[in-house]
PLY file of the C-alpha trace (Angstrom):
ply
format ascii 1.0
element vertex 457
property float x
property float y
property float z
element edge 456
property int vertex1
property int vertex2
end_header
-43.47 49.03 -51.43
-46.68 47.35 -52.65
-49.39 46.67 -50.11
-49.24 42.92 -50.69
-45.49 42.88 -49.92
-45.99 44.87 -46.70
-48.77 42.52 -45.65
-46.59 39.43 -46.20
-43.71 40.94 -44.20
-46.06 41.75 -41.32
-47.39 38.19 -41.29
-43.82 36.83 -41.25
-42.85 39.05 -38.31
-45.94 37.97 -36.43
-45.18 34.30 -37.04
-41.58 34.73 -35.84
-42.74 36.53 -32.74
-45.24 33.81 -31.94
-42.54 31.15 -32.43
-40.20 32.96 -30.04
-42.96 33.31 -27.49
-43.80 29.59 -27.69
-40.11 28.65 -27.38
-39.74 30.82 -24.30
-42.84 29.35 -22.68
-41.62 25.81 -23.46
-38.23 26.47 -21.87
-39.86 28.06 -18.85
-42.18 25.11 -18.35
-39.36 22.64 -18.87
-37.21 24.48 -16.36
-40.05 24.36 -13.85
-40.48 20.66 -14.40
-36.75 20.04 -13.92
-36.82 22.06 -10.72
-39.72 19.99 -9.46
-38.23 16.59 -10.33
-34.66 17.43 -9.30
-32.12 18.25 -12.02
-29.03 18.13 -9.75
-26.42 15.42 -9.34
-25.06 13.64 -6.30
-21.57 12.12 -6.16
-21.24 8.69 -4.61
-18.22 6.62 -3.58
-17.91 3.31 -1.78
-15.60 2.64 1.17
-15.22 -1.03 2.00
-12.60 -2.78 4.08
-10.00 -1.38 6.46
-9.61 2.36 6.88
-6.09 3.37 5.83
-4.29 6.54 4.70
-5.15 5.48 1.14
-8.87 5.72 1.97
-8.29 9.07 3.66
-6.55 10.48 0.57
-9.26 9.10 -1.70
-12.06 10.69 0.33
-10.23 14.02 0.53
-9.82 14.15 -3.25
-13.38 12.96 -3.81
-14.82 15.67 -1.55
-12.84 18.41 -3.28
-13.70 17.05 -6.74
-17.42 16.77 -5.93
-17.50 20.38 -4.75
-15.66 21.62 -7.85
-18.02 19.67 -10.15
-21.04 21.29 -8.51
-22.70 18.19 -7.05
-25.46 18.71 -4.51
-23.80 16.35 -2.02
-21.42 13.43 -1.63
-22.73 10.05 -0.47
-20.17 7.74 1.16
-21.48 4.16 1.15
-19.69 2.60 4.10
-18.93 -0.96 5.21
-15.82 -1.33 7.39
-14.64 -3.30 10.41
-12.34 -0.43 11.41
-8.84 0.77 10.66
-6.03 3.11 11.59
-6.65 5.86 14.11
-4.53 8.44 12.26
-6.39 7.82 8.98
-9.75 8.00 10.80
-8.89 11.37 12.30
-7.93 12.68 8.85
-11.24 11.50 7.37
-13.27 13.06 10.19
-11.47 16.37 9.59
-12.27 16.14 5.87
-15.96 15.51 6.65
-16.26 18.25 9.26
-14.67 20.87 6.97
-16.18 19.66 3.70
-17.35 22.37 1.26
-20.51 20.37 0.45
-22.82 18.08 2.44
-21.37 14.62 3.16
-23.94 11.85 3.59
-22.62 8.69 5.24
-24.73 5.66 4.36
-23.93 2.34 6.07
-25.02 -0.17 3.43
-25.97 -2.69 2.13
-27.93 -4.76 4.63
-25.49 -6.69 6.78
-22.84 -3.95 6.56
-21.01 -2.63 9.62
-19.72 0.77 10.67
-17.33 -0.72 13.17
-14.59 1.06 15.07
-13.28 3.72 12.65
-16.59 3.54 10.76
-18.39 4.78 13.89
-16.42 8.03 13.90
-16.95 8.48 10.16
-20.70 7.94 10.43
-21.05 10.34 13.36
-19.09 12.98 11.39
-21.38 12.99 8.35
-23.76 15.92 7.80
-26.38 13.20 7.36
-25.92 9.73 8.89
-28.07 6.92 7.49
-28.08 3.14 7.75
-29.65 0.34 5.74
-31.79 -2.22 7.60
-29.87 -5.01 9.41
-26.68 -2.98 9.74
-24.66 -2.20 12.87
-22.54 0.60 14.28
-20.15 0.82 17.24
-17.41 -1.23 18.91
-14.94 1.62 18.55
-12.56 0.62 21.36
-8.96 0.69 20.07
-6.96 -2.55 20.26
-3.26 -3.42 20.31
-1.25 -5.96 18.30
-2.60 -8.85 20.39
-6.21 -7.81 19.85
-6.51 -6.61 23.45
-7.93 -3.26 24.51
-5.38 -0.47 24.14
-4.05 1.62 27.02
-6.31 3.82 29.10
-4.84 7.04 27.69
-5.67 6.10 24.11
-9.16 4.94 25.05
-9.94 8.18 26.88
-8.51 10.25 24.04
-10.70 8.53 21.46
-13.74 8.72 23.75
-13.30 12.49 23.92
-12.85 12.56 20.14
-16.14 10.70 19.61
-17.90 12.96 22.12
-16.70 16.09 20.31
-17.95 14.78 16.95
-21.37 13.84 18.36
-21.78 17.24 20.02
-20.88 19.07 16.81
-23.32 17.05 14.71
-26.09 16.99 17.36
-25.98 13.20 17.81
-26.25 10.99 20.89
-23.15 11.72 22.96
-23.69 8.86 25.38
-23.60 6.26 22.62
-20.52 7.86 21.06
-18.63 7.58 24.35
-19.96 4.09 25.17
-18.86 2.78 21.78
-15.27 3.66 22.69
-15.09 3.00 26.43
-17.35 -0.06 26.57
-17.10 -1.32 22.98
-20.88 -0.80 22.62
-22.40 -1.82 19.26
-26.05 -1.35 18.28
-28.36 -2.05 15.34
-29.63 0.51 12.83
-33.03 0.69 14.51
-31.50 1.26 17.94
-29.15 3.86 16.48
-32.10 5.85 15.10
-34.01 5.54 18.37
-31.01 6.82 20.34
-30.29 9.61 17.90
-26.88 8.28 16.87
-27.92 8.37 13.20
-30.67 10.22 11.36
-32.65 7.59 9.49
-32.94 4.09 8.03
-33.16 3.80 4.22
-33.37 0.46 2.36
-31.87 1.86 -0.85
-29.83 4.83 -1.97
-32.73 6.16 -4.03
-35.05 6.13 -1.02
-32.35 7.81 1.05
-32.09 10.69 -1.42
-35.87 11.10 -1.41
-36.03 11.06 2.41
-33.37 13.74 2.96
-34.62 16.09 0.24
-35.33 19.49 1.78
-33.33 18.76 4.95
-31.19 21.63 6.19
-27.57 20.97 7.18
-24.75 23.23 8.35
-21.87 23.25 5.88
-19.03 25.29 7.32
-20.66 28.64 8.19
-23.65 28.31 5.87
-26.99 26.53 6.11
-27.61 24.37 3.03
-30.95 22.87 2.01
-30.50 19.50 0.37
-32.08 19.12 -3.07
-31.61 15.41 -3.71
-35.02 14.24 -4.88
-34.62 12.74 -8.34
-30.92 13.64 -8.43
-28.69 11.66 -10.75
-26.03 9.63 -8.89
-22.48 9.94 -10.27
-20.19 7.19 -8.95
-16.59 8.11 -8.12
-14.28 5.09 -7.98
-10.84 4.78 -6.45
-8.04 4.90 -9.00
-6.15 1.72 -9.92
-2.89 2.68 -8.17
-4.79 3.53 -5.02
-6.64 0.22 -5.14
-3.25 -1.53 -5.25
-1.96 0.59 -2.38
-5.10 -0.17 -0.38
-4.40 -3.90 -0.75
-0.77 -3.41 0.29
-1.55 -1.02 3.15
-1.66 -3.82 5.69
0.84 -3.92 8.59
0.89 -7.72 8.52
1.62 -7.81 4.79
4.39 -5.24 5.18
6.07 -7.34 7.88
5.72 -10.57 5.89
7.12 -8.94 2.74
10.11 -7.61 4.67
10.81 -10.99 6.26
10.35 -13.11 3.15
12.23 -10.62 0.99
15.22 -10.86 3.34
15.02 -14.66 3.27
15.03 -14.68 -0.52
18.13 -12.50 -0.58
19.78 -14.88 1.91
18.96 -17.81 -0.35
20.57 -16.01 -3.29
23.72 -15.36 -1.26
23.82 -18.99 -0.18
23.31 -20.29 -3.75
24.65 -17.70 -6.21
24.16 -18.13 -9.91
20.47 -18.67 -10.71
19.31 -15.23 -9.57
15.74 -16.38 -8.76
16.12 -15.74 -5.04
17.51 -12.28 -5.70
14.67 -11.35 -8.05
11.98 -12.60 -5.67
13.67 -10.87 -2.74
13.90 -7.54 -4.51
10.24 -7.72 -5.61
9.06 -8.51 -2.08
11.16 -5.73 -0.58
9.75 -3.25 -3.12
6.21 -4.33 -2.17
7.17 -3.84 1.48
8.36 -0.33 0.67
4.98 0.41 -0.94
3.24 -0.79 2.21
5.47 1.23 4.51
5.00 4.33 2.35
1.32 4.55 3.33
1.62 3.33 6.92
2.76 5.32 10.01
6.25 3.83 10.44
8.20 4.06 13.69
11.81 4.51 12.62
13.14 2.70 15.69
11.28 -0.39 14.52
12.58 0.08 10.98
16.15 0.28 12.32
15.62 -2.99 14.21
14.44 -4.64 11.00
17.69 -3.55 9.30
19.70 -4.95 12.22
17.81 -8.24 11.84
18.69 -8.42 8.13
22.37 -7.71 8.87
22.46 -10.44 11.55
20.88 -12.97 9.20
23.47 -12.22 6.52
26.25 -12.53 9.12
25.01 -16.03 9.89
25.97 -17.06 6.34
29.58 -16.02 6.88
29.89 -17.82 10.24
27.51 -20.76 9.71
26.84 -23.40 12.31
27.19 -21.13 15.36
23.62 -19.77 15.25
24.45 -16.48 16.94
23.57 -14.43 13.86
20.28 -16.28 13.35
19.32 -15.96 17.02
20.24 -12.28 17.21
18.47 -11.58 13.93
15.31 -13.31 15.11
15.30 -11.29 18.34
15.76 -8.06 16.37
13.00 -9.17 13.97
10.54 -9.74 16.82
11.31 -6.36 18.40
11.24 -4.65 15.01
7.81 -6.11 14.28
6.49 -4.93 17.64
7.80 -1.38 17.20
7.55 -1.07 13.41
4.44 1.14 13.52
3.53 4.08 15.71
1.49 2.92 18.71
-0.98 5.82 18.64
-1.86 5.18 14.99
-3.67 1.90 15.64
-1.46 0.04 13.13
0.29 -3.07 14.44
1.59 -6.43 13.34
-0.60 -9.19 14.72
1.11 -11.41 17.26
-0.26 -14.38 15.30
1.72 -13.20 12.29
4.78 -11.96 14.17
5.77 -15.14 16.05
5.28 -17.70 13.23
7.09 -15.48 10.72
10.02 -14.99 13.10
10.19 -18.74 13.80
10.18 -19.61 10.10
12.81 -16.98 9.39
15.06 -18.38 12.13
14.76 -21.93 10.82
15.37 -21.03 7.19
18.36 -18.85 8.11
19.96 -21.78 9.93
19.23 -23.95 6.88
20.81 -21.37 4.54
23.89 -21.28 6.77
24.19 -25.08 6.57
23.92 -24.90 2.78
26.71 -22.33 2.63
28.94 -24.49 4.88
28.36 -27.56 2.71
29.03 -25.54 -0.43
32.37 -24.41 0.93
33.37 -27.95 1.75
32.47 -29.14 -1.72
34.45 -26.35 -3.34
37.53 -27.07 -1.25
37.81 -30.64 -2.60
38.06 -29.40 -6.16
38.94 -32.84 -7.57
35.69 -33.37 -9.44
35.26 -29.78 -10.56
34.38 -29.69 -14.26
36.60 -26.61 -14.67
39.74 -28.70 -14.23
41.79 -29.06 -17.40
40.07 -26.31 -19.30
42.11 -23.77 -21.26
42.01 -20.02 -21.24
44.00 -16.94 -22.24
45.40 -14.52 -19.68
44.29 -10.88 -19.70
44.49 -7.92 -17.33
47.90 -8.64 -15.78
49.13 -5.19 -16.73
46.18 -3.62 -14.89
46.82 -5.76 -11.82
43.65 -7.85 -12.30
44.68 -11.12 -13.97
41.74 -13.02 -15.44
41.00 -15.59 -18.09
37.93 -16.53 -20.09
37.24 -20.17 -19.29
34.06 -21.97 -20.29
32.56 -18.76 -21.67
32.98 -16.84 -18.38
35.72 -14.58 -17.08
37.39 -15.85 -13.88
39.97 -14.44 -11.56
43.15 -16.49 -11.83
46.25 -17.15 -9.74
49.38 -19.06 -10.81
49.95 -22.53 -9.41
53.67 -21.68 -9.14
54.26 -18.28 -7.48
57.78 -18.24 -8.97
56.38 -18.25 -12.51
54.28 -15.07 -12.81
51.52 -14.85 -15.36
51.73 -12.58 -18.39
49.13 -11.19 -20.76
48.76 -13.53 -23.70
49.66 -16.70 -21.80
47.57 -19.74 -22.59
46.83 -21.49 -19.31
45.24 -24.71 -18.09
43.08 -24.90 -14.95
44.61 -27.11 -12.27
42.45 -26.21 -9.27
39.47 -24.14 -8.19
39.50 -22.13 -4.98
36.00 -20.80 -4.41
35.61 -18.18 -7.17
39.31 -18.19 -8.20
40.97 -20.55 -10.64
44.50 -21.84 -10.15
46.20 -22.09 -13.54
49.47 -23.27 -15.08
50.85 -21.78 -18.35
50.91 -24.08 -21.38
51.96 -21.45 -23.94
53.88 -18.43 -22.68
53.21 -15.01 -24.11
56.21 -12.73 -24.83
56.81 -9.40 -26.53
58.76 -8.77 -29.73
60.99 -5.79 -30.32
58.01 -3.53 -31.04
56.17 -4.51 -27.85
53.58 -6.70 -29.58
52.66 -9.97 -27.84
53.81 -13.18 -29.46
53.16 -16.75 -28.35
56.10 -19.05 -27.93
55.45 -22.63 -26.92
57.68 -23.67 -24.06
59.63 -26.89 -24.42
58.18 -29.84 -22.59
0 1
1 2
2 3
3 4
4 5
5 6
6 7
7 8
8 9
9 10
10 11
11 12
12 13
13 14
14 15
15 16
16 17
17 18
18 19
19 20
20 21
21 22
22 23
23 24
24 25
25 26
26 27
27 28
28 29
29 30
30 31
31 32
32 33
33 34
34 35
35 36
36 37
37 38
38 39
39 40
40 41
41 42
42 43
43 44
44 45
45 46
46 47
47 48
48 49
49 50
50 51
51 52
52 53
53 54
54 55
55 56
56 57
57 58
58 59
59 60
60 61
61 62
62 63
63 64
64 65
65 66
66 67
67 68
68 69
69 70
70 71
71 72
72 73
73 74
74 75
75 76
76 77
77 78
78 79
79 80
80 81
81 82
82 83
83 84
84 85
85 86
86 87
87 88
88 89
89 90
90 91
91 92
92 93
93 94
94 95
95 96
96 97
97 98
98 99
99 100
100 101
101 102
102 103
103 104
104 105
105 106
106 107
107 108
108 109
109 110
110 111
111 112
112 113
113 114
114 115
115 116
116 117
117 118
118 119
119 120
120 121
121 122
122 123
123 124
124 125
125 126
126 127
127 128
128 129
129 130
130 131
131 132
132 133
133 134
134 135
135 136
136 137
137 138
138 139
139 140
140 141
141 142
142 143
143 144
144 145
145 146
146 147
147 148
148 149
149 150
150 151
151 152
152 153
153 154
154 155
155 156
156 157
157 158
158 159
159 160
160 161
161 162
162 163
163 164
164 165
165 166
166 167
167 168
168 169
169 170
170 171
171 172
172 173
173 174
174 175
175 176
176 177
177 178
178 179
179 180
180 181
181 182
182 183
183 184
184 185
185 186
186 187
187 188
188 189
189 190
190 191
191 192
192 193
193 194
194 195
195 196
196 197
197 198
198 199
199 200
200 201
201 202
202 203
203 204
204 205
205 206
206 207
207 208
208 209
209 210
210 211
211 212
212 213
213 214
214 215
215 216
216 217
217 218
218 219
219 220
220 221
221 222
222 223
223 224
224 225
225 226
226 227
227 228
228 229
229 230
230 231
231 232
232 233
233 234
234 235
235 236
236 237
237 238
238 239
239 240
240 241
241 242
242 243
243 244
244 245
245 246
246 247
247 248
248 249
249 250
250 251
251 252
252 253
253 254
254 255
255 256
256 257
257 258
258 259
259 260
260 261
261 262
262 263
263 264
264 265
265 266
266 267
267 268
268 269
269 270
270 271
271 272
272 273
273 274
274 275
275 276
276 277
277 278
278 279
279 280
280 281
281 282
282 283
283 284
284 285
285 286
286 287
287 288
288 289
289 290
290 291
291 292
292 293
293 294
294 295
295 296
296 297
297 298
298 299
299 300
300 301
301 302
302 303
303 304
304 305
305 306
306 307
307 308
308 309
309 310
310 311
311 312
312 313
313 314
314 315
315 316
316 317
317 318
318 319
319 320
320 321
321 322
322 323
323 324
324 325
325 326
326 327
327 328
328 329
329 330
330 331
331 332
332 333
333 334
334 335
335 336
336 337
337 338
338 339
339 340
340 341
341 342
342 343
343 344
344 345
345 346
346 347
347 348
348 349
349 350
350 351
351 352
352 353
353 354
354 355
355 356
356 357
357 358
358 359
359 360
360 361
361 362
362 363
363 364
364 365
365 366
366 367
367 368
368 369
369 370
370 371
371 372
372 373
373 374
374 375
375 376
376 377
377 378
378 379
379 380
380 381
381 382
382 383
383 384
384 385
385 386
386 387
387 388
388 389
389 390
390 391
391 392
392 393
393 394
394 395
395 396
396 397
397 398
398 399
399 400
400 401
401 402
402 403
403 404
404 405
405 406
406 407
407 408
408 409
409 410
410 411
411 412
412 413
413 414
414 415
415 416
416 417
417 418
418 419
419 420
420 421
421 422
422 423
423 424
424 425
425 426
426 427
427 428
428 429
429 430
430 431
431 432
432 433
433 434
434 435
435 436
436 437
437 438
438 439
439 440
440 441
441 442
442 443
443 444
444 445
445 446
446 447
447 448
448 449
449 450
450 451
451 452
452 453
453 454
454 455
455 456
């Protein structure tokens, strides 16, 4: 090989080596810069409104998904007045056993971690609050808004105490928030050690907690949140709908109004609007009950109430069915949800709904009674005089198509039985049956085929 060729090849190898060296140094420096500015990601989800099983399922899936996607932590931005005890216990369990750090952030300013939110905040690996926020008032209440029984209060006080001890937070405040309904501001919460810090914004929160060590299951994890990119995780559409429907008061109203709509359809058959509305409302009620802790004794009482209301339509004017149904409705509403869950129908919803249902059931019964009286007169019925052709006698179900609709028919003269092929004229209407008289009699020829023979007048 000529010397000039060898020299050119050597220069090319040297240039390639230098390029590789520069590329490696660039990547190393870039990696160092990313490590210094924070190249990780943090998942974030918002929880606003009442705490329900829908929220519990959403947080469980979000925690698992955040861990699988490799996020540094999960931030739960919280603003709630409270919710169901059973759902709160599930969420606390999810937080305590989470595979990654869970940061509970009560925000924005003016937000509240009330009742169930207190337990959730105490259970976070890091608990933070925005300025002008509050936490506490975790005393459970019953359907009338009064403090629940002593057993439930003591049970939840012990629950709050256990959470605070595990997370190293102020035990006295945790217990006071349940037993005495104590509520404090963000500043007081930090001073008492109920929460870790106050942060005006999420970005400042992530900067403040960077480098903090937290215990995640059996391991100590150092948070690396400075400069981390926030990835928002939203609740799915179906869950958002379920969250709206997961209201004990809505479930009770849907059940009551759905039953009333069905009653209206029974009282005024034909249009179908009442039936459609009733079915839709009952389906919505089923959605609500599917995510709420139902007491089956209460559900059975609701069914008894519906049966009594329907019975009122068959014996209208007495009022026994309406009264019995209303009593069953009140008891069903009181016992519809499990007492220890914290779910209950408000007394301010229960009594007015029951009163309206009673009144409208009586009204539906009166409508049915009037309808029966009108049908019994029959003289002005527009079906009178219309013609039709008899079918179904051989099958034992005589009918005729009159006015575009098939009707059950009976002969006006029991001694002259109807035959398939008869042409008949309507002489009377008895509820849903037509009384008819033959005008052209159907007969059979020698081969069994029907033939019409007009009878002499």
